[in-house]
C-alpha positions in Angstrom: -10.5 10.9 -15.4 -10.4 13.9 -13.2 -7.5 15.8 -13.0 -5.1 15.2 -9.7 -4.6 18.6 -7.9 -1.7 18.8 -5.8 -2.2 21.1 -2.8 0.3 23.9 -2.8 1.8 23.0 1.1 1.8 19.3 0.3 5.8 19.3 0.9 5.4 20.9 4.1 2.6 18.6 5.1 4.4 15.3 4.3 7.3 16.7 6.3 5.2 17.5 9.2 3.9 13.2 8.9 7.4 11.8 8.5 8.3 13.4 11.5 5.5 12.3 13.3 5.8 9.2 12.1 9.4 8.0 10.8 10.2 7.0 15.3 7.1 4.8 15.1 8.4 1.0 14.9 7.5 -0.3 11.5 8.7 -1.4 8.4 7.9 1.4 6.0 10.9 3.7 4.7 10.6 7.3 4.4 9.8 7.3 0.5 7.0 5.0 0.9 5.8 7.3 3.7 5.8 10.0 1.5 4.1 8.2 -1.7 1.2 7.4 0.7 0.6 10.8 1.9 0.9 12.1 -1.1 -2.0 9.5 -2.2 -3.9 10.4 0.7 -3.9 14.2 0.0 -4.5 13.9 -4.0 -6.2 10.5 -4.7 -9.1 11.6 -7.4 -11.8 9.5 -5.5 -14.7 9.0 -3.3 -14.6 7.1 0.1 -12.5 6.0 2.7 -8.7 5.4 3.6 -8.5 1.2 4.5 -5.2 0.4 6.0 -5.0 -3.6 5.8 -2.4 -4.0 8.7 -1.2 -1.6 11.1 1.3 -3.3 13.3 2.3 0.0 16.0 1.2 2.3 13.3 3.8 3.9 11.3 2.0 4.4 8.3 -1.3 5.0 10.5 -0.1 8.1 11.7 1.3 9.0 7.8 -2.3 9.0 6.6 -4.0 10.3 9.4 -2.0 13.4 9.8 -2.0 14.3 6.2 -6.1 13.8 6.6 -6.0 15.5 9.4 -4.6 18.6 7.6 -7.1 18.2 4.6 -9.8 17.2 6.5 -10.2 14.0 4.7 -12.0 11.9 7.0 -10.9 9.1 9.4 -8.4 6.3 8.3 -9.7 2.3 8.6 -7.0 0.7 10.5 -7.5 -2.9 10.2 -5.5 -5.4 12.0 -5.6 -8.2 14.7 -2.5 -6.7 16.2 -1.0 -10.4 16.8 2.2 -10.2 14.3 5.0 -12.7 15.0 8.1 -12.8 13.4 11.1 -14.3 15.3 13.7 -13.6 12.1 13.2 -10.0 12.6 15.6 -9.0 15.8 14.1 -5.1 15.9 10.4 -6.2 16.0 10.7 -9.9 18.0 7.8 -10.7 20.0 6.6 -13.4 21.9 3.8 -15.4 19.7 1.1 -14.6 22.5 2.4 -10.4 22.2 -0.1 -7.8 20.9 0.8 -4.3 19.2 -2.6 -3.0 20.2 -1.2 -1.0 23.4 1.8 0.7 21.7 -0.5 1.1 18.4 -2.9 3.4 20.5 -0.1 5.1 21.9 1.4 6.1 18.8 -1.7 7.4 17.7 -2.3 9.3 20.7 1.5 10.7 20.8 1.0 11.9 17.1 -2.4 13.8 17.8 -4.7 11.4 15.4 -6.3 9.5 17.2 -9.6 11.0 16.7 -8.5 10.3 13.0 -8.2 6.8 13.1 -11.4 4.2 13.0 -9.5 1.0 14.6 -10.8 -2.1 14.0 -8.8 -5.0 16.1 -10.0 -7.7 13.4 -9.0 -9.9 11.3 -9.1 -8.4 7.6 -11.1 -11.1 6.3 -13.6 -10.8 8.9 -14.1 -6.9 8.6 -14.6 -7.6 4.7 -17.8 -9.8 5.5 -20.1 -7.1 5.7 -18.1 -3.9 4.4 -20.4 -2.3 1.8 -18.6 1.4 2.2 -17.2 3.1 -1.1 -12.8 3.0 -0.9 -10.8 5.8 -2.5 -7.4 4.5 -1.3 -6.6 0.2 -0.5 -3.6 0.1 1.2 -2.5 -4.0 1.7 -0.2 -4.3 4.3 -1.3 -7.9 6.2 -0.5 -11.1 5.3 2.3 -11.4 2.6 1.3 -15.2 2.1 -0.4 -15.4 -1.4 -3.7 -16.8 0.2 -3.5 -13.7 2.5 -2.9 -11.1 0.1 -5.4 -12.5 -2.2 -8.3 -12.6 0.2 -7.8 -8.9 1.3 -7.4 -8.1 -2.1 -10.7 -9.6 -3.2 -12.1 -9.2 -0.3 -12.2 -4.9 -0.2 -11.4 -4.3 -4.2 -15.0 -4.4 -4.8 -15.6 -1.1 -2.8 -12.6 0.7 -4.4 -14.3 4.0 -6.4 -13.2 4.6 -10.2 -10.3 6.9 -9.7 -9.0 5.4 -6.3 -5.5 3.9 -5.6 -5.1 -0.1 -4.8 -1.2 -0.5 -2.9 0.5 -3.4 -1.6 3.5 -3.1 0.6 6.4 -5.7 0.2 5.6 -6.5 -3.1 9.7 -6.6 -3.9 10.3 -8.5 -0.6 10.8 -12.0 -0.8 7.1 -12.5 0.1 5.0 -14.6 -2.4 1.5 -12.8 -1.9 1.6 -9.4 -3.1 3.6 -9.6 -5.8 1.9 -12.5 -7.5 -1.6 -10.6 -6.4 -0.2 -7.4 -8.0 0.6 -9.2 -11.2 -1.9 -11.4 -12.0 -4.8 -9.6 -10.5 -3.8 -5.7 -11.2 -1.2 -5.3 -14.0 -3.1 -7.8 -16.0 -6.4 -6.2 -15.5 -7.8 -3.8 -18.2 -9.5 -1.8 -14.9 -6.4 -0.7 -14.1 -4.5 2.3 -15.5 -1.3 3.8 -14.4 1.0 1.6 -12.3 4.1 1.6 -10.5 6.9 0.8 -7.8 8.3 3.3 -4.7 10.5 1.2 -2.9 9.0 -1.9 -2.1 5.2 -0.5 -2.8 3.0 -1.6 -6.0 0.6 0.6 -6.5 -2.1 1.0 -9.9 -5.1 3.3 -10.4 -8.2 1.7 -10.6 -9.7 2.5 -14.0 -12.9 0.9 -15.0 -13.4 3.1 -18.2 -10.3 3.6 -20.0 -7.3 1.3 -18.3 -7.3 -0.2 -21.5 -5.8 2.8 -22.7 -2.6 1.8 -20.4 -2.2 -2.1 -21.5 1.6 -0.7 -22.6 2.7 0.5 -19.5 1.1 -1.9 -17.5 2.6 -4.7 -19.7 6.2 -3.4 -19.3 5.7 -3.3 -15.3 3.8 -6.9 -15.7 7.0 -8.8 -17.7 9.3 -7.6 -14.7 7.1 -8.1 -11.8 6.1 -11.7 -13.8 10.1 -12.8 -13.5 10.1 -12.4 -9.6 7.0 -14.3 -9.5 8.6 -17.0 -11.2 11.8 -17.0 -9.3 10.5 -17.8 -6.2 8.4 -20.8 -5.0 4.7 -20.2 -4.4 5.2 -21.0 -1.1 7.0 -18.2 1.7 10.3 -20.2 1.9 13.5 -18.5 2.6 15.2 -17.9 -1.1 19.1 -19.3 -1.1 21.9 -19.3 -3.5 21.4 -19.0 -6.9 17.4 -18.6 -6.4 18.2 -15.3 -4.2 20.5 -14.0 -6.7 18.6 -14.1 -9.5 15.4 -12.9 -7.2 17.9 -10.0 -6.6 18.3 -9.5 -9.8 15.0 -9.4 -11.0 14.1 -6.7 -8.8 16.9 -4.7 -9.5 15.5 -4.2 -12.8 12.1 -2.5 -11.5 12.2 1.4 -11.3 10.7 2.3 -7.8 12.1 6.1 -6.7 9.2 8.4 -5.5 8.0 10.6 -8.3 8.0 14.3 -7.4 4.0 15.1 -6.8 3.7 16.8 -10.2 5.3 13.9 -12.4 2.3 11.6 -10.2 -0.1 14.1 -11.0 0.5 14.3 -14.8 0.7 10.5 -14.9 -3.0 10.2 -13.2 -4.4 13.2 -15.4 -3.7 11.4 -18.9 -6.6 10.8 -20.7 -4.6 8.6 -23.3 -0.8 6.8 -23.0 2.0 8.5 -23.8 
C-alpha cells in the first residue's frame, strides 16, 4: 500500500477551506469537515471525489477548496436537491422546495463553481451509468437502510485500492449508515484501517491486505453492532430506554479527529499494530 504523504501546508489549507465552508447551512461539524479535507488532500489512490448528498454545499465547498488548492480535479456532487425534514426547524423547507439555487450560490461565493461537477439527480440514477474510478466515496444521502445500501452498492465497485469510503451520520439515530458500515465494511476483509470522526464512519479499501486489519475492524464492529441492535430497522424515533441505550452505546465509540500524521501512519501500515 502506498505511503500517505501529508502536505506541509495542510493545516493552513484546511483552515482556509473551513473559513469558506463554516457559514454554509448544513449538518457538518468542524472536525468532520477537517477530516473530509484531510482525506481529499491525502488519500493514496486515483480517481474522483464523489459526494452523494450535497444539500446547500457545506461539505462540497470544503472538499472543493482543498481539491482546488492541490489541483486534484473536480468534486462530483450528486443530489436531487429536494431535501425536506419538518423536524429540523433550522433547515425546515417546504415539501416542494429545492436547495439547488442556494447550493450554486454558495459554490460561487466560495470561488469553487468550476471545481464542482454538480449532478442534480438521484444517486441511484447516476449509479446506473457510473464507471469512473473513485478515490473518495462520501455517502451523505438517503439515511434509510435501503438508501444507504443502494448508494454503497451503486458506487463502491468503482472505488480504487487505497481509496476511502465514508458515511455521514453513522452515529446519529438513522438506521442506514451505521448498519451498512458494520455489515458491508467492518465485516469485510476487503477493508483495512477504519474509524469514526464525529458522526462520520470511514474505512480504507484494501483488497490485497485488508485481512491484516481484522482485529482493528472487529473491535469497531463490536461497538457499531450494538448501535444497530439497539434501534429498530426502520427510521422510527427512539424514546425512553431505547434512546438511553443507543446513547450509551454511542458514547463508547471513539470518534475524535486524528492528527494528520497519526492518520497517515495508520494508513501506511503494512501490518497491524
